[in-house]
C-alpha positions in Angstrom: 31.2 -26.2 -31.3 32.6 -25.7 -27.7 32.7 -22.0 -28.3 29.1 -21.9 -29.6 27.9 -23.9 -26.6 29.8 -21.7 -24.1 28.1 -18.6 -25.8 24.7 -20.0 -25.5 25.2 -21.3 -21.8 26.3 -17.9 -20.9 23.3 -16.2 -22.6 20.9 -18.7 -21.0 22.5 -18.1 -17.5 21.3 -14.4 -17.7 17.6 -15.6 -18.1 17.4 -18.4 -15.7 18.9 -18.6 -12.0 21.9 -21.1 -11.4 21.8 -24.2 -9.4 23.9 -22.8 -6.6 21.3 -19.9 -6.4 18.6 -22.5 -5.8 20.6 -24.3 -3.1 21.5 -21.0 -1.5 17.8 -20.2 -1.5 16.9 -23.5 0.1 19.7 -23.3 2.8 18.8 -19.8 3.8 16.6 -19.1 6.8 13.1 -18.3 6.2 12.7 -14.5 5.8 10.8 -12.5 8.4 9.3 -9.4 7.4 9.9 -6.4 9.7 7.1 -4.7 11.5 5.0 -2.6 9.3 5.6 1.0 9.5 3.1 3.8 9.3 3.9 4.3 5.6 3.5 0.6 4.9 0.0 0.6 6.5 -1.0 3.4 4.2 -3.9 2.5 2.0 -2.9 1.4 -1.5 -3.6 3.8 -4.4 -6.8 3.3 -6.0 -6.4 1.7 -9.6 -7.6 3.7 -12.5 -11.1 2.8 -13.6 -11.4 1.1 -17.0 -13.5 3.3 -19.4 -14.7 2.4 -22.8 -14.7 5.2 -25.4 -18.5 5.7 -25.3 -18.4 5.8 -21.5 -15.8 8.5 -21.7 -17.7 10.5 -24.2 -21.0 10.4 -22.0 -18.7 11.5 -19.1 -17.4 14.4 -21.2 -20.8 15.5 -22.3 -22.1 15.5 -19.0 -19.3 17.2 -17.2 -17.9 19.7 -19.7 -18.0 23.2 -18.7 -17.8 24.3 -22.3 -21.0 22.4 -23.3 -22.7 23.7 -20.1 -22.0 27.2 -21.2 -23.2 26.6 -24.6 -26.5 25.1 -23.2 -26.8 28.3 -21.0 -26.5 30.4 -24.2 -29.3 28.2 -25.8 -31.6 28.6 -22.8 -30.8 32.4 -22.7 -31.7 32.9 -26.5 -34.8 30.6 -26.1 -36.2 32.6 -23.1 -35.5 35.9 -24.8 -37.6 34.6 -27.7 -40.3 33.3 -25.3 -40.4 36.8 -23.6 -41.1 38.5 -27.1 -43.9 36.1 -28.1 -46.8 38.7 -27.4 -44.8 41.7 -28.9 -47.3 43.9 -30.7 -50.2 42.9 -28.4 -52.4 45.1 -26.2 -50.7 46.6 -23.0 -52.9 47.8 -20.0 -51.5 50.3 -17.4 -52.9 51.5 -14.1 -52.1 55.1 -13.2 -52.6 56.5 -9.6 -52.0 60.2 -8.5 -52.3 61.6 -5.1 -51.5 65.3 -4.5 -51.7 68.4 -2.5 -51.4 72.0 -3.6 -51.4 75.5 -2.3 -51.8 78.7 -4.6 -51.2 82.5 -3.7 -52.4 85.1 -6.0 -52.0 88.9 -5.5 -54.8 90.7 -7.3 -54.5 94.5 -8.0 -57.9 96.3 -7.5 -56.6 99.9 -7.9 -57.8 100.1 -11.5 -61.3 98.5 -10.5 -61.5 100.9 -7.6 -60.8 104.0 -9.9 -63.3 102.8 -12.4 -65.9 102.2 -9.7 -65.5 105.9 -8.3 -66.0 107.2 -11.6 -69.1 105.3 -12.2 -70.5 106.4 -8.9 -69.9 110.0 -9.8 -72.3 109.6 -12.8 -75.2 108.3 -10.7 -77.9 110.6 -9.5 -77.2 112.6 -6.1 -79.6 110.1 -4.1 -78.0 107.0 -5.4 -74.5 108.2 -5.5 -74.8 109.4 -1.8 -76.1 106.0 -0.7 -73.4 104.1 -2.7 -70.7 106.5 -1.3 -71.4 105.2 2.2 -70.3 101.7 1.3 -66.9 100.5 2.2 -64.3 101.3 -0.4 -62.4 98.6 -2.4 -58.9 97.9 -1.0 -55.8 98.6 -3.6 -55.1 94.9 -3.7 -56.3 91.5 -2.6 -54.4 88.2 -1.7 -56.1 85.1 -2.9 -55.1 81.8 -1.3 -56.1 78.3 -2.2 -55.3 74.9 -0.6 -56.6 71.4 -1.4 -55.7 67.7 -1.5 -57.0 65.1 -4.0 -56.4 61.8 -5.5 -57.1 60.2 -8.8 -56.5 57.0 -10.7 -57.1 55.6 -14.2 -56.8 52.6 -16.4 -55.3 53.0 -19.8 -55.1 50.5 -22.8 -52.8 50.8 -25.9 -53.2 48.2 -28.5 -51.1 48.5 -31.9 -53.3 47.5 -34.8 -50.6 47.7 -37.5 -47.0 48.4 -37.0 -45.8 47.4 -40.5 -44.6 43.8 -39.5 -42.1 45.1 -37.1 -43.1 42.5 -34.3 -42.9 39.6 -36.6 -39.6 40.8 -37.8 -38.2 41.0 -34.2 -39.4 37.5 -33.3 -37.9 36.1 -36.6 -34.4 37.7 -35.7 -34.7 36.1 -32.1 -35.5 32.7 -33.7 -32.4 33.1 -35.9 -30.3 34.1 -32.8 -31.5 31.0 -31.1 -30.6 28.9 -34.2 -27.1 30.5 -34.1 -26.7 29.5 -30.3 -27.8 25.8 -31.3 -25.3 25.8 -34.1 -22.6 27.0 -31.8 -23.3 24.2 -29.4 -23.4 21.7 -32.0 -19.9 23.0 -33.2 -18.6 22.8 -29.5 -19.9 19.1 -29.1 -18.1 18.0 -32.3 -14.9 19.8 -31.3 -15.1 18.1 -27.7 -15.6 14.8 -29.5 -12.5 15.3 -31.5 -10.6 16.4 -28.3 -11.7 13.4 -26.5 -10.4 11.1 -29.4 -7.1 12.9 -29.4 -6.6 12.3 -25.6 -8.2 9.1 -25.4 -6.4 7.3 -28.0 -3.2 9.5 -27.4 -3.2 7.8 -23.9 -3.5 4.3 -25.5 -0.6 5.2 -27.8 1.5 6.5 -25.1 0.8 3.3 -23.1 1.5 1.0 -26.1 4.8 2.8 -26.4 5.7 2.5 -22.8 4.9 -1.2 -22.7 7.0 -1.6 -26.0 9.9 0.0 -24.4 9.6 -1.8 -21.0 9.4 -5.0 -22.7 12.5 -4.2 -24.8 14.3 -3.1 -21.6 13.6 -6.3 -19.9 15.1 -8.1 -23.1 18.1 -5.8 -23.0 18.7 -6.5 -19.4 18.9 -10.2 -20.2 21.3 -9.7 -22.9 23.4 -7.4 -20.9 23.7 -10.0 -18.2 24.7 -12.6 -21.0 27.3 -10.1 -22.2 28.7 -9.9 -18.6 29.1 -13.6 -18.5 30.9 -13.7 -21.8 33.2 -11.1 -20.6 33.9 -13.1 -17.5 34.6 -16.2 -19.7 37.0 -14.0 -21.8 34.8 -14.6 -25.0 34.1 -10.7 -25.7 36.2 -7.7 -25.2 35.7 -4.8 -22.8 34.5 -2.6 -25.7 31.7 -5.0 -26.4 30.8 -5.1 -22.9 30.6 -1.4 -22.7 28.7 -1.3 -25.8 25.9 -3.7 -24.2 26.0 -1.4 -21.0 25.5 1.7 -23.2 22.5 0.0 -25.0 21.2 -0.9 -21.6 21.5 2.7 -20.3 19.8 4.1 -23.5 17.0 1.6 -23.2 16.3 2.4 -19.6 16.2 6.1 -20.4 13.8 5.6 -23.2 11.6 3.5 -21.2 11.3 6.0 -18.4 10.6 8.7 -20.9 8.0 6.5 -22.4 6.4 5.8 -18.9 6.4 9.5 -18.0 4.6 10.3 -21.4 2.1 7.6 -20.7 1.3 9.0 -17.3 1.1 12.5 -18.5 -1.3 11.5 -21.3 -3.5 9.4 -18.7 -3.6 12.6 -16.6 -4.6 14.7 -19.4 -7.5 12.3 -20.3 -8.5 12.1 -16.4 -8.7 15.7 -16.1 -10.7 16.1 -19.4 -13.2 13.8 -18.0 -12.9 15.3 -14.5 -12.3 11.7 -13.0 -10.1 12.5 -9.8 -9.3 8.5 -9.4 -7.8 8.3 -12.9 -9.1 6.2 -15.9 -7.7 3.6 -18.0 -8.9 3.5 -21.5 -10.3 0.1 -22.4 -11.1 0.7 -26.1 -8.1 -0.1 -28.1 -6.4 1.7 -31.2 -7.9 0.5 -34.5 -7.6 0.6 -38.1 -9.8 -0.6 -41.0 -8.4 -2.7 -43.5 -11.1 -1.7 -46.0 -11.4 1.9 -47.5 -13.7 4.3 -46.6 -16.9 5.0 -48.3 -16.5 7.3 -51.4 -15.5 11.0 -50.9 -18.8 12.2 -52.4 -20.8 10.6 -49.7 -18.9 12.6 -46.9 -19.1 15.8 -48.8 -22.9 15.5 -49.4 -23.2 14.7 -45.5 -21.2 17.9 -44.7 -23.2 20.2 -46.8 -26.2 18.9 -45.2 -25.3 18.9 -41.6 -22.2 20.8 -40.7 -22.8 23.1 -37.9 -20.8 25.9 -39.6 -23.2 25.9 -42.4 -26.2 26.3 -39.8 -24.5 29.0 -38.3 -24.1 30.9 -41.5 -27.8 30.3 -42.3 -28.8 31.8 -39.0 -26.6 34.9 -39.6 -28.5 35.3 -43.1 -31.7 35.0 -41.5 -30.8 37.5 -38.9 -29.8 40.0 -41.6 -33.0 39.5 -43.4 -35.1 40.1 -40.5 -33.1 43.0 -39.5 -33.9 44.6 -43.0 -37.6 43.9 -42.6 -37.6 45.5 -39.3 -36.0 48.7 -40.6 -38.4 48.7 -43.5 -41.4 48.3 -41.0 -40.4 51.5 -39.3 -41.1 53.2 -42.7 -44.7 52.1 -42.9 -47.7 53.9 -41.1 -48.4 52.6 -37.5 -52.0 52.4 -36.2 -53.1 51.9 -32.6 -56.1 52.0 -30.5 -56.0 53.6 -27.0 -58.3 54.5 -24.2 -58.2 55.7 -20.6 -60.9 55.8 -17.9 -60.8 57.2 -14.3 -61.8 54.6 -11.6 -61.9 56.6 -8.3 -64.0 59.9 -9.2 -67.2 60.9 -7.6 -70.1 61.2 -10.1 -69.4 60.4 -13.7 -65.8 59.4 -14.5 -63.8 60.8 -17.1 -62.8 58.6 -20.1 -61.3 58.9 -23.4 -60.9 56.3 -26.4 -59.8 56.6 -30.0 -57.5 55.5 -32.7 -54.2 57.1 -33.5 -52.1 56.9 -36.8 -48.6 58.0 -37.1 -46.5 57.9 -40.3 -43.2 59.4 -40.6 -43.1 61.7 -43.6 -39.5 62.9 -43.0 -36.8 61.7 -40.7 -33.2 62.8 -39.7 -32.2 59.3 -40.3 -31.5 58.2 -43.9 -33.8 55.1 -44.0 -32.8 54.5 -47.7 -29.1 54.0 -46.8 -29.8 52.0 -43.7 -32.0 49.6 -46.1 -29.1 49.3 -48.6 -26.7 48.5 -45.7 -29.0 45.9 -44.4 -29.2 44.4 -47.9 -25.5 44.2 -48.1 -25.5 42.3 -44.7 -27.8 39.8 -46.5 -25.5 39.5 -49.5 -22.6 39.1 -47.3 -24.1 36.2 -45.4 -24.8 34.5 -48.9 -21.3 35.0 -49.9 -20.1 33.5 -46.8 -22.4 30.6 -47.1 -20.9 29.8 -50.6 -17.4 30.2 -49.3 -18.2 28.0 -46.3 -19.4 25.2 -48.6 -16.2 25.5 -50.9 -14.0 25.5 -47.6 -15.7 22.7 -46.1 -15.7 20.5 -49.1 -12.0 21.1 -49.4 -11.5 20.3 -45.6 -13.5 17.0 -46.1 -11.4 15.9 -49.1 -8.2 16.5 -47.0 -9.3 14.7 -43.9 -10.6 11.9 -46.2 -7.2 11.5 -47.9 -5.4 11.6 -44.5 -7.5 8.7 -43.3 -6.6 6.7 -46.3 -2.9 7.7 -46.3 -2.7 6.5 -42.7 -4.6 3.3 -43.5 -2.2 2.6 -46.3 0.8 3.3 -44.4 -0.2 1.1 -41.4 -0.9 -1.8 -43.8 2.4 -1.2 -45.5 4.4 -1.2 -42.1 3.3 -4.8 -41.7 6.3 -6.0 -44.0 8.6 -3.8 -41.8 7.4 -5.4 -38.8 7.6 -8.8 -40.2 11.3 -8.2 -41.1 12.2 -6.7 -37.7 10.6 -10.0 -36.1 12.6 -12.2 -38.6 15.8 -10.4 -37.9 15.3 -10.9 -34.1 14.6 -14.5 -34.6 17.7 -14.9 -36.7 20.0 -12.9 -34.1 18.6 -15.0 -31.4 19.4 -18.1 -33.3 22.8 -16.7 -34.3 23.6 -15.9 -30.8 23.0 -19.7 -30.0 25.3 -20.7 -32.8 27.9 -18.1 -32.2 27.3 -16.2 -35.4 25.8 -13.1 -33.8 26.9 -10.9 -31.1 24.9 -9.7 -28.1 25.0 -6.1 -29.3 23.4 -7.3 -32.5 20.7 -9.1 -30.6 20.0 -6.0 -28.5 19.7 -3.9 -31.8 17.2 -6.2 -33.3 15.2 -6.1 -30.0 15.2 -2.4 -29.8 14.4 -2.3 -33.6 11.4 -4.2 -33.3 10.0 -2.3 -30.4 10.9 1.0 -32.6 8.9 -0.5 -35.6 5.9 -1.6 -33.3 5.8 1.8 -31.8 5.8 3.5 -35.3 2.8 1.3 -36.4 0.8 2.3 -33.2 1.7 5.9 -33.9 0.4 5.5 -37.5 -2.8 3.7 -36.0 -3.3 6.8 -33.8 -2.8 9.0 -37.1 -5.6 7.1 -38.6 -8.0 7.4 -35.6 -7.2 11.1 -35.4 -7.8 11.6 -39.0 -11.0 9.8 -38.9 -12.2 12.0 -36.1 -11.4 15.1 -37.9 -13.1 13.9 -41.0 -16.3 13.0 -39.0 -16.2 16.4 -37.5 -15.8 18.1 -40.6 -18.8 16.3 -42.0 -21.2 16.9 -38.8 -21.0 13.1 -37.9 -18.9 12.8 -34.9 -21.5 10.9 -33.1 -20.8 7.9 -35.6 -17.3 7.5 -34.3 -18.3 4.5 -32.0 -19.8 2.8 -34.8 -16.5 3.0 -36.8 -14.6 1.7 -33.6 -17.0 -1.2 -33.4 -16.6 -2.2 -37.1 -12.9 -2.1 -37.0 -11.2 -5.3 -38.0 -7.6 -4.4 -36.8 -7.4 -3.7 -33.0 -4.0 -2.7 -31.3 -4.2 -3.0 -27.6 -1.3 -1.8 -25.5 -0.2 -5.4 -24.4 -0.4 -6.8 -28.0 2.8 -8.9 -28.7 
């Protein structure tokens, strides 16, 4: 009995100050703080801002460069479609022309002169003599002409029939816009999953750090008790060294856990572009009840997965491309007209209807048509494959969520056992039936089990985020968080 009392007294002395320590503190003169240095006067660091998951999601959506780039792509596609709205309508053009010219022409008059001389010789003598007195024609003559002028005209071209080419172009641009929207939706779902990973990863790291630090505090107390037992000659030097080794290991693990928590917090803050740091306020969670049936999630994925929307947009692009190629094989009819606007007198004008129909072309239109039909078939096959792949992915994620939920609930027994062992080791140390090292092991084992359960809860959360992403329902994650009946905060006992 005396030995057990001595062991318990020494263990308790590590947790409470001794009487002589109180007396020394009372007898000591009051402590006077030294003058504050420049470093001491420096402003205290700004504490991180508590942020709920929904707030973090809003910040991420508002500040994400990836989403901003996707929105720019949507706007570009929308404006391109808007710019082609009047394709196939009339076009009016103004043409103005100002010019100056100079022409020089050398005329050979020798044949005319000889012909004229022969003709004069056949005339009567009286007439021929009178004509002979006229000046003779030169052998050549240089003709020069210079002038300046300006003209202007209005011309109109109005396609009356182009075989549906304009509608095909507009349809393909609509499909390109839908593809940009599907890409943006996919990026939004991926960012939501990334936020879940970093937000609750930071929560898990903080939980692990606090559990290790709590265990370190307990190990420090037990280490001090072991030193007291050694001084009293109740334990050997080997047992004391074992306690010191356990303390060193606990200190190292606590430092590692704290570094990991700070790194995870930094990653989250950078994702949110929060320069002052953030502190997650929404805890890890698990649902004790099973998820809705798998078929419900598969049906939702087949209805609203952005990947399927993108495949459908690709199919429509291929269909409209085929339609545009077919339109080039049809006749084209257009009306045209032109009217001068700056002439003196009656202006010149022209108006009419033109028809163009390619009867033979160096391009093999039939082969191109078959190629475009194969693109349509490719899109259809891709859609069928995507349906199968997405259903398989949804099933995998659904099973991952259920496995993580079952594992977390099953680990409750393991945590209860660790707590009971710690209670027995604590009582055994009081009674002298347990050693300090056994108590330290029990304390560390409880921290290890609680860390494993927190990691399992994080697996549940990550699997749930992946499931919602694969079904196109990432926006519903906060609802699952609000409905959770098991919450694991970093400071939970």
